[in-house]
N, C-alpha and C positions, 0 to 999 in steps of 0.2 A: 456539235453534240446535239442530238434531238432530245425530245422529252422522254423518250424511252431509255436514254443512257447508252453507254458503249456496249456493243455486242461483238463477240469474236467472229472472225471470218468463218464461213462455213467450211467444214472438213471436206476433203476430196472424197468422192463416193468410193466405196469399196468395190473391188473388182467383182463382177458377177460370179456366182458359184461355179458355173461351167468353166470360166477362165481359170479359177483357182485349181479346179480339178485337172485342167489341161497342163498347168504349170507343174503340179505335183507329178503328173504322169511323165512329163518331159524330164523332170529330175530323176525319176526312177529309171527311165529308159537310158538317160545319160549315164547313170551309175552302172546299169546293166551292160551298156556298150563298153564302158571302161573296164569292167570286170572281165567280160568275154575277151577283150583285146589282151588283157594281162594273163588270162587263164590259159591261153593256147600253149599246150605242151607241158603245163605244170604237173606235179605229182597228183594222183587221184585223191579225192576227198569228197565230203558231203557238199551238195549244192548250197551256196550261201544265200541268205535272205538279203533283200535290198537294205542298204545302209548299215545294218548291224552285222552282216556277214553270218558266220556260224556261231556267234556268241551264245545263242540260246541252246543249240544242239551239242556243242562241244564243251563249253565251259560251265554250264549249269548242271546241277545234279539231275539224275534220271527222273526223279519224282516231279521235277518242275518242267520236264519236257512233255509230259503226258497231259492230255485234256482232263483226265480224271484225277489229276494230282491231288486236288483238295479232298478227294474221297478216300485216299490211302495214307497210311502213316508214312512220314518222311524217314527214309533210311539214314544211317550214319553217313556223314559226308565222306566222300572218297577223294584221295589226293589226286592232283592233276596227272601224276605219272600213271595212275591206274586208268583214268579216263582216256589218256592218249594211247595207252597200251590197247585198250578196246578199239580205238580208232584204227590202229595198225592191223589188228586182227581182221578188220573189215576191208581196209583199203591197201594194205601192204606195208612193208617196212620203211618205205619212203612215201609218205602221204602228206596231205596238206589240208589246211582250213583257213578261213578268213576271220580276222577280228576287224570289223568295219571293212575298209578296203585294203587293209594290210595283210599280206600273204604270210602265213606261218607254215614252215615245212618241218615235219617231225621225222627224225631218224631213229629207228627202233631196233636195229641189229648191228653187230660189230662191223660187218663189211661196209655198210653205208657210213657209219660214224668214222671209221678209219679213212675211207676214201675222201670224205669231206674235210676232216680236221687234220689229217696228216698229208695225204697225197695232193689235196687241193687247199692246203692250209693258207696260202696267200690270199685266197678269195674268201674263205670261210672264217677268218680269225677276227673280224671286226665285232664290235658290240653295238646293239641297237640303241637308238635314241628313245628311251622310255622316259616320259616326263617325270614320273615319280622318282625314278632312279637318278635322273639328271638333276632334279631339285636337291636331292640329298648328297650326291657325290660330285656335282659339277663336272662329271665325266673325267675326273682325275683319279690318281692312285694307281693301283695295279690291277685290281679285279674288274672294275667297270670302265676303265679308260678306253678310248677308241684305239684301234690298232694302227700303229704307224711308228715313225722314228722316235717320237717323244716317249711312247710307251716302251719301246725296245730299250731306249737309253735308261729309263727309270727302272725297268725290271732287271736289266743287267747289273746296274749299280746295287740295287736292293739285294739281289741274290748273292753277289760277291761280298757285300757287307755282312749279311747274315752268316755266310760261311766263315768269314773272318772271326766272328764271335762264336763259332762252334757248330753251326748248322751241318748236320750229317757227320760230325766228328765225335770221337770219344771224349773230347774235352768238355762237351756239353752234358755228358752222362751224369756227373755229380749233381748238377742242378736239378735234373729230372728225378734222380733218386731222392734228393732232399725233399722235393714236393711229394713224392710217393710216401716218404716217412710221415709227412704231415697228414696225409689222407689216412694212413693206417692208425695213427694216434687218435684222430678224430672218430674213426669208426669204432675203435676200442671204447672210447668214452661214450659214444652214443649207443653202442650195442651192449652195454653192461647188463648182465642178467638175462641175456637172450632177447633184449628189446629190439623190435623192428624199427627201422629208420629209413629215411630217404637218402640215397647216396649222391643225389644231384648237387647240393651245395658244395660239398667237399671236393668232388671231382671237378666241378667248374672252376673253383678257386685254384686248385693245383695246376690244372692245364693252363689257365690264364696267367698264373705266376711265371710259368716257363717262358711264355712269349714276352711278358713284361720284363723279365730279366734280360732278354736279348734287346728289346727296344728301348726300355726306360732305364736299364742298369740297376733295377731294384725289384724286389718282390714286396708284396703287400701282406701285412699281417691279416689273418682271417677275421680278426676283430675290428679291422679298419672299416668304419661305417661307410666312408665314401666309396671305397673299392667294392664293398658288398653291393652298394646301390648301383654302381656302374654295371656290374654283372647282371643285376636284375633288370636294369633298363635295356641292356643289350639283348637279353632274352626276349623281353617284351617287344622291342622294336622288330625283331625278326619274326615274331609271332603275328603282329598286327599289320605288317606290310602287305599281307595278302587279304586283309579285311575287305569285304565286298565294297564298302564305301570308299576306302582308300584307292581301290583299283580304278574308280571313276576319275581320279586325278589324271590318269593316262588319256582320258578323253577330254576332260576340261581341267587343265592344270591350275586354274585359279581356285578350284575347290580346296587345294592344299592349304589355303590361308583362311578357311572358315573357322570361326572362333568356338567350335563345339565338337563333341564326339571324338572319333579317332584322329581327325585332322589336328585338333588342338593338342591331343596327347602326343602324337608323333613329333610335332614341332617342339614341344617341351622337352621330349627325350633328346631330340637333336641339339637343343640349346645346352642341356645339362652335360651331355657327352662331349660336345664341342668345348665347353668351358674346362672340363677335366683334362682333355688332351692338350689344349692350348696352354693351360697353366704349366703342364709338365715341360712343354717346349720352351716356354719363357724361363723356367728355372734352369734348364739345360744351357740356354744361351747365356744366362748370367754367370754360370759357373764353368763355362767351356774352357778346357785346357787343350790347346792344339797338340801338345806333346804327348798327352795321355787321353785319347778318346775312350770313353767308358762303354759306349753302347751305340746302337743304330742311330739314335737321334744326334749324338755328338758327331759321328762320321758324316751324316748328311749335312749338318750345319757347317762343317769344315768344307764340304763340297760346294755349298752355297757361296761361302767366302771365296773359295778358289775360282768359281765361275765369275763372280763379280770382279775379281782382280784381273781376269783375262779380258774383260770388256765384251761387248757384243751380246746378242740375245742368248738366253739359257733357259732351259726348262726346270732348272734346280732353284727352288725358292721355298720359303717356309710354308707357303700355302699348299704347295704340292706335298711337302713333308707331312702336313697335318692329315691329308687324305690317305697317304701311304700307311702311316701308323694306325689310322682308323681301320684300314683294310686288314692289317696284321693283327690288330687287337680283336676284331670281330672274327675274321676267318681262322685265326690261330687259336681261338678259344672254342667257339661253338661247334665246329666240325669235329675236332678231336675229342672234346668232352662228350659229345653225343655218341661217337664211335665207342669210346670206353664204356659208357653207360649201357649201350647195346651189348657189349661183350659180357658185362656183369649179369645182365638180364638173361642172356642165352645160357650162360654158365649155370645160373640158378634153375633154369627150366630144364636143363639137360645134365643132371648130376653125374651120369656115366662119363660124359665128355669132360666135365670138370675134374673128375677123379683121374682120368688119363693125363690131363694137363698137369695135375699136381704130382702124379707119379714121375712124369718127365722132369719136373722141377726138382724133385727129391733126388733123382738119379744124377742129374747134371750139376745142380747148384748146391743142393742140400738146404739146411735151415740156418746155417751159421753166417753165411756171407750174402751180400746183396747181389741181385742179378746184374749182368753186364751184357752189352751188345755183342761181345765176343762169344756169348753162350748161344746166340741165335742159330749158328750153323749146326749145333748139336741138339736143337729142340724143334724138329720139323713138325711134330704134332701140335705144339703150342702155336707155331706160326700158321699152320693150316687152319687152326680153330679161329684165330683172329681174321684170317682172310675169308673164311666162310661167313663169319658175321658181317664183314664188310660187303661181301657179295649180296647177301640177303637184305641188308639195310643201308645200301649206299646213301650216305647222308646228304648228298647233293644230287638227288635222283634225276633232275633235268639239267645237270651241269649249270653253268651260267650261260644264258642265251647268247648265241652267236648271231652274226649278220653278214650277209654277202656284200662285198665291196664293189662287185661288178657282175654283169650278167654272166652266167656260166651254165654248164650242163652237168648233171649228176645222174648216173645210171640211165641215160637217155632222156631224162626230164629236164625241162627248162627251169632254171632257178634265176629269176630276175634280180638285179641289183636292189639292195635294201630289203631283201627277204629275211624275216626273223627265222632262225634255225634253232630247233630244240633237240639236242641229242638225249634221247631217253635212256640214260644209263641203267635205270631200273629194269627196263625191258631187255637191254643187252645182257644183264646178269641173270635173267630168268628165261632166256631163250631156250625152248625145249630142243631146238636143233643143235645146241651147243652143250647144254647142261642136262645130264640125266636126272630125272625127278627134280626139276629146278626149284620147286617150292619147299623141298625138304632140307633140314639142317644136317649136313653131312660133311664134316671136316675132311674125311677120307678122300673126297674128290680131288683134293690138292696134294695127295700122296701117291707115289707109284707102288708097285707090288713089293718093293723092298723097304717101304716106309720113308722114302726120301721125298723131299718137297719138290713139287712140280710147279714151275712157273708157267701160267697160261696167259697167252697174249690177249685173250678175250676178257680177262679180269682187269678192269680199268676204273677202280673206285675214285681215282684222282683225276680222271679225264685223260685225254691224250692230245698231242699236237702242241702248237706253239703256246696255247693257253692252259697247258697242264698246270695243276696246282703247284705254286712255288714252294709251299710248305710240306710237300709230300715226304721228304726225308725226315723232317722234324716230327710229323705225325706218326710215321712208322716207328721212330725211336720212342716216342712217348707211349704209344699203344703197347709195344712189347714190354718196356721196362715197368710201366705202371700195372699192367695186367698181371705180369709174372709176380711182381712184388706183392700185389693184393692176394693172389691165389697161393703164394708161398705162406702167407700168414693166416688166411681165413678160408673157411668153407661157407659159401654163400647159398642160402636157401630162401624161399619165399614164405611169408607167414601163412600158416595153414588156414586161418580164418578169413583170408582175403581172396577175392576172385583172381583168376589168372589174368595177368596184364595182357592187353591187346598188343599184337605184334604188327598192327597196321601202321603204327607210327603217327606222329602229329606233324602235319606239314605246315611249316612256315616258309622261310627261305631255305631251311634245311629240314631233313626228316629226323625228328627227335622222338625218342621213346615216350609214351605216355607216362605220367608219374607212377612210380612204383616204390614199394618199400622192400628191404631185404633184412635178413638176419645174418650177421657175420659171426660165425663161431670160430674161436681160436683153434688153430691147428695144433 
C-alpha cells in the first residue's frame, strides 16, 4: 500500500461510438433478416418496425399513431376487434401483423374461420404461451390449457360430468327458474315507485349461482358478503387484464411481481379467488361420500382417488381441479351474464321488439306459469331476438386466441408453427357479404317468410371447432329462460333523463355493456 491508499483498477474503455452504432445496425439487420425469412408467403399486413413489430400501428389507438397526436383531442378508445376489422378491410380477411417478432394472423370471415378451426382443427387448436395467462392459469384447466391428450381427457370428463348434473337437460330447468325468480324479486324491490336501478348485480348473482350449483352443489345468498366480493373481484380481474401496464408482463414476465399499481392489484385478486375456491375444495374433500356425489367437485375428487388406485401417471389431481372450476366459475358467469344484460339493454332501446316478444310470451305461456325449454319451439321471434343480440354483441369477440402447432398453409398463405391466430367473431357477425345491413338490429333476419326460425351456419357466438365453448348448452338455456321470465313480468325502459347508453361495449377479456340503469314496470 502506497501513501495514496488503495485505488480500484481502471475500467475497460468503452467501445468507440462508431463500433456501438455498427453493433446496433448489425442487430437490426439480423432482426430484419429473421423477419424476412419468416415473412415469406405469410398473409399480407403492415410492414413491421424493427424490434417492436407493428405494436405502434396495430395496437395503439389512431390518435397515438399520428405525428400531430398531441394537437388533437384523444378519441374514445376502440376495442381491438374494431382495430383488427379495420386491418382486414385494408389487407383482406386473412391478414397478419407482428408483436415484436411474433407473428399474429387475423381471420375475419366465416370461410377462413371454418377452414382453420374445423377443417384444419388439428393444427389450429393449440393455445399460445402468453406469459400473463401462463402465470395466472399455469396452462391448466379447460379454456387456456394446451391442446393435446391431457386437455382432451379433462374436457371429456368435465363435459360428461356436467351433463350428469343436468347440462342441456330439462332437469336443470328448476335451478335456472329459481334464480330467475330471485332476479324478479330483487328488481321489484329496487324498482318500487318507478325508480331506475342497475340490473348488473342481480343478473351476475343469478347466473353465477347456476354454475355454482353445478360445480359446488350450493347457491349463495345474495347477502353473502364473500360471494358478492368474489363476483366483484372476477369482474375487476377481467377488466384490468388488458391494462396497458399489465400487457407489458407479456414482454417482461418479472413485471408481474412489482409491488404497486395493477400488478399488485391483480396478484391480490388472484390470492383472494384462489383462497375462496381452494377452501370449497377442502370442504368437499372433508365431507366426500363416494356413494352420493353431490356436484362436479365431488365427481372429480372421486376420479382423482380412482386414478391413484390404478397407479401410474394421471392428469387428474386437485391442482388441475382448481383450474377447471376456476374456468367454469369465470366463463360460466361473465359471458352469460353479459349476454343477458345486452338482451335487456336492446329490449329497452327497441320497445317495438320488446312488445313482440311479450306478445309471443302471452300467446304461448301466458302469465300464470313459468317458462319452459319446451316452449322454445313455439317462440321463434323470442329466439330470433336473443340470437340477433348475440350476433351484434358477441361477448368474446376475438374468441380465445389459438396457435398453430406445426407449419401449415391456409388459403395459399404460409402459417408457421407457433403463430398466434385470432378469429375475429365480431367481423364474422358483421360481414356485409353475409348479413344485410349488418349494423342494424333486426331479429327478423333469423326468420323465414313464414316466421319460422332459420339456423344460419355463419352465426357462431360460441365459436366453432374443437375449442367451441363447453358451456354453450347451459348458456342457451339460461338466456332463454331468464330473458323470457323477465319480459313475462316487466316492461323495461330507460330513464328519460339519462343519456342513451353506448352500444360499443366495454372490452376486457369479454365485451360487456357499459353501465346502464333501467326502469322495470310490472306487466
